[in-house]
N, C-alpha and C positions, 0 to 999 in steps of 0.2 A: 760576569757577576750579576748584571742586571737581569739576564735571562733566568739565572738560578733563583733570584729573589721573586721574580714573577711566577715561576713554576712552583716555588714553595708556597706562595700566597694562594695560587689556584688550588693546590692540594689541600691547604688548610680550609679554604672556602668549601670545597667539595666534601671534605670530611665533616665539617660542622653542619653543612646542609643535610648530609646523610644521617647524622645523629639526631638532628631536629626532626627530620621526616620520620625516622624510626620512633622517636618519642611521641610524635603526633599520632602515628598509627597505633602504637601501644595504648595510648590514652583515649583513642576513639575507635575502639574495636567494635565492629558490628556483631550483633547477636545472631549467630547462625542457628540458634534454637536446637542445639544438640550437644549438651554439656558432656555426656558420656563419650562421644566421639572426640571432643576436644581434649578430654582427659587422656584418652587412649593415645592420641597423637603426641601429647607432651611426654608421656611415659616412654613411648617408642623412640622419640627423639633423644631422650636422656640416656636410654640404654642401647641405642642404635639397633633396637629390635632383637637384641641377643640377651637371653636370660640364662645365667648359670647359677641363679640364686632366687630367693623369694622376695617379692615386693607386694605389700598390701597398701592400698590407699583408702582413706575414709574422707568423705565429703559431707559437710552439714550445710544445707541450703533449704530455704523455704520451710524451716521447722522440721525437716526430716533428714535422716541419715542414709547415706549410700556407701557401701563398702565393696571393693573389688580387688581380687588377687591376680597377680601376674607371675609367670615364670615357673620353672621346674628346676630341681637341683641337678639331676642327671637322668640318664636313661632308665636306671633302676628305680628312681624315685621321681615319677612324672606327675605327682599330685600337685595341683595348683593350690596355693595357700588360700585360706578363707578367713572370715571375720574372727574366728576363734584360734587362729594360729598364733603362738606365743613368740615374741621377740624380746631381746633385751633393749630397753629404750634409751640407755645412756643418760646424757645430760638433761633430757626432758624430765628426768627424776628431780632435777632442781626445782621444777615448778611445784612438785608435791611438797618439797621442803619449804619453799616459800609460802605455799598455801597453808601449811601447818602453822608457820609463824604468824601469818595474818589472822588465822582462826583464833590462836591463843591470845593475840593482842586484842581482838574483838571481844573475847570472853573476859578480858581483864586480867589474865594470868601474867602477861608480859606487856612491855612497852617497847616500841621500835627504837627509842633513844636510850634504852638501858645499855650499859657498857659491860664489857667482859669483866672489868674490875669489880663492878657491883654484883655481877651474877655468879662468878666463880673465883673471884680474887682471894677469898678466904680458904679455898680448897687447893689452889694451885699457885705456884710462883709464876708471875707474869712480868714480862718486860714492861717498862713504862709505856712503850708504844702500843703494846697489846692491851694494856689496861684501859686505854681510852677508846678502843674500837667499839662501835655500837652494833646492835643487831641490824639496824637499817643499812649500815655500811656493808655488812656481810652479805645481805640479801640483794644489794644493788651493785655488788662488785666494786665498791669504792673504799674498801678497808685499807688497801695498800699491800695486802698479803700477796705473795707471788702465786702464779698458777698452781704450782706444786713446789714447796721449798726444796732447794738443792740438796739439803742434807737427807731428805726423805727419798729423793731420786737416787742419790748415791747408795743408800742402804738397799733399795729395791734392786738396783743394778748389780751390786755385790752378791746378793742372794740368788738372783735369777741368771745373771750373765747378760751382757749387752744384747746378744742375739735373741734371747728368749724373754726379754723384759716385757714386751707387749703381749705376751701370752696371757698374763694375769697379774699386772703390776700392783694393784691395790690390795691383793691378798697378802702382800709382803710388808705392808705398813700396819702397825698396831696402834691402838688408841694411845698407849703410853708415849709413842713417838710424837704424836700430835702435841701433847701437852709439854713434852720435853722441849720441843721447838719453841713454844710460846715463852719459855724462860728468856730466850735471847731475841726471838723474832728476826733472825738474821736475814738481811736483804729485803726487809719490809720497806715499802715506800711510804711517803707521806699520804695520808688519807685524803679523799675528796675527788680524785680523778678515777674514771672508769678503767678498770684493769681486771679482766676476767680471771676469776680465781676458783679453781676446783677445791683448793684447800679451804678457802673462806666459806664456801657453801657447805662443804663437808663438815667443817668445824661447827657451823650453825646447827647441823643435825645433832652433834654431840651436846651442844649447849642446851638444846630443847629437851634432850634426854635428862640432863642433870637437873634442870629446873623443875621438870614434872615428875622425876623419879620413875619414868617409864621408858622402855626401850623404843628406839626411833621407829622401827617397823610397825610395832603395835600402835604407836601414837598416830601415824599416818593412816593406818587401817581404821582406827576408831573415829578419828576426827574428819577424815576425807573420803576414804574408799568405801567404807560401809554405808555412809549416808547416800552415796551416789550409786550404790549397788555394783561396785567394781570388784566382782568376785574373783576375777582372774588377773589381778594386779598385785604383785608382791615381790619382795626381795627373795624370800625363801620359796622356792618352787614347790607347790603341792604336787602330789602324784599325777593329778589330772593335767596341771600345767606342764609338768615334765614330759608327759606323753605328747602334748601338743606343741612343744618347743621345736622350732625349726633350727637346723644346724646353721651356725654362723660361719662366715668365711672372711679371711683377710682380703686386703685389696688385690693381692696377687692370686687369690682363689684357693688358698690353703685353709682347711678346716681349723676353726679356733673355738675354744670353749667360751661359755659366758664368763665374764669377769666376776669374781667374788670380792667382797669388800669386808676386810676385818676392821677397817677404819674408813672414815670419810664416805660412808654409804649415802649420805645426803647429796653427794655430788653426782651419783650416776648408777645406783645399784638396782633399780627396779626393772621388773619384767612385766609385760602386759600384752594385750591383743588389741586389734583395731576396734572391736566392739566396745570394750571397756573405755578405750581412749575417746571414742565418740560420745560416751556419757560425760566424760570430763569436758569435752568441747561444748556439749549442749549446756552444761551447767555454767560455763563461762559466757553464754550468750543469753539464756533465758532469764526472766526477771522474778520467777516465782518464790523460791525458798530463801531463807536467811543465808544459807551457805552460798547460793548463787550470787547474792548481793555482795557477800564477802569476796568471792572470787573476782567479780567484776571490778571491785575497788582496786584490785592489784594491777589493772591495766593503766591506771593513771600515771603519767610521766613523773619521774622523780627528779631531783636536782641534777642538772647537767643534761637532762633529756636523752640519756643513753638507754635507760631501762625504766620499766615499771617496777613493781615488787616481784622480782624473779624473772619477769618477761623482758625480752629484747624489744626495742622499738624499731620502726622502719629503717632499714639500711638505705644507702645511696641507690642501690639497684632496685630495692622495693619502690622507692619514690619514683625512679625512672620509669618503671613498668606500671605505675599507677596504684601500687599498694600503699596508699598514703595513710591508711588508718588501721594498720595491722599491728598486733603484738605477736611475737613468735619466739620459738626456741628450737634449737637443733640438738642432736646428740650423736656421739660415736664412741663405740668401745671396740674391742679387738676383732669382733666378727659381725657387728651390726651397726646400722646407721638409722637415724630417725629425724623427723621434722614435724613441727606442729605450729599452726598459725590460727589466729582468730582475727577476722576483719570486724572490728567493733562497730563500724558504721553500716556495712552491708549485712551484718549478722550472719556471716558464713564462717566455716571452719574447715581446716585441712589437716589430715594426719598422714604421714608416710612412715611405714615400717619396712626396713630392708635388712636382709640377712647377709649383707656384704658391707665391709667397712670402707665404703666409698661415699663421700659427702653427697647428700641429697638436697642440700639447701636451695640450690638453683632450681631444681625440679619443683621444690616446694613453693618457691616464689611464682613459678609459672602456673602451677596448679591453683594457687591462690588467686592469681589474676583471672584465669579461665573460670573459676568458680564464681567470681564476682561479676564477670561480663557475660557469661553464657547461661541460657536457661535450658531446662530439660525439654527434650522433644515431646510434643503432645502425644505422639504415638507411643513413646516409651512410658509415659506417665499413665496413659489409658490402659496399656497392656499389662504393665508390671507394677507401677508405683515405684517410688524411689527407695523403698525398704527392701527391694527384691533380693539384693545380695546378702543382707543379713538373714533374711528368711531362708534363703538357699543354704547358707552356711549352718543353720540350725537344724536342717532336716535330718 
């Protein structure tokens, strides 16, 4: 027994020492002055060097943007993706919904503490619990609404079948289903605690439509996308976007269509490319315009310190690898995955767009760390400048 206790103690000491040493190395990373090589290395490790899909990364550092594509789909389609390749961005769309709310609040159209009862109570029957939900609770995932209400999942499953549910689940939910649920708010928890809710953020999009009497996609375009010149970001694909859309794939490698949203579009319906997303990143870092100041305001931690306005705050792993001052969001739909981070102190940004439904959050954390700690090689800057990949994609 004594030998066992001593052995166990030694194992614990070794494990703790290894973790502390790893943390020290991660937080004291030498600058090898070749950021592109560091990015390539992280992408290779995450994908094990094998690409059966498209990945595009975008980096904002030192006031400039760098975009690079990786992978090919198959032998018949060997084209490497570029800055203008379109992906569905999934839940990163929530940042557009949150931005729209913040813009409307700054304009005086709305107030974060306005309740559903005040805003739509005269038009729809609401349960007592739903009546008291505020816009701020919806945008910070503290409303108590479930991720997706069970009654909506049951309807989608009945229509699609369990095996085909993930092909396009939100196409099976109608706006009337959303407001029918609010009559009872079945399985809604007490508000105040962070509990990620696609329903809550999607509902917010509908509320913004009703208050402004404009459709959600047009509102986002008018208030956010047009001012940032994000011409290739939309829910409804234009002919040009359709032509540039890369095929999405499930985790097992099966082709999957983009998800369409008859309801809850604010939770994940947008499509975009890396070039447009870098414009959004830039606006979240620079100080110039009124819109930029509005977006930066959303980084401020809210009650509970789990989120900003729409943004997630540093996770345990973020803090472990040194990403102490990031705000971030990820996304995943049937055939695509995405990640976006802003390091508010280092003034850097990272975007990942992938055409495979495999989580890229860990890769995003590592790219965020590399972007913060590594500088561009002097040879690369002198020969190409860090706008090289964008320029190449536009040729």
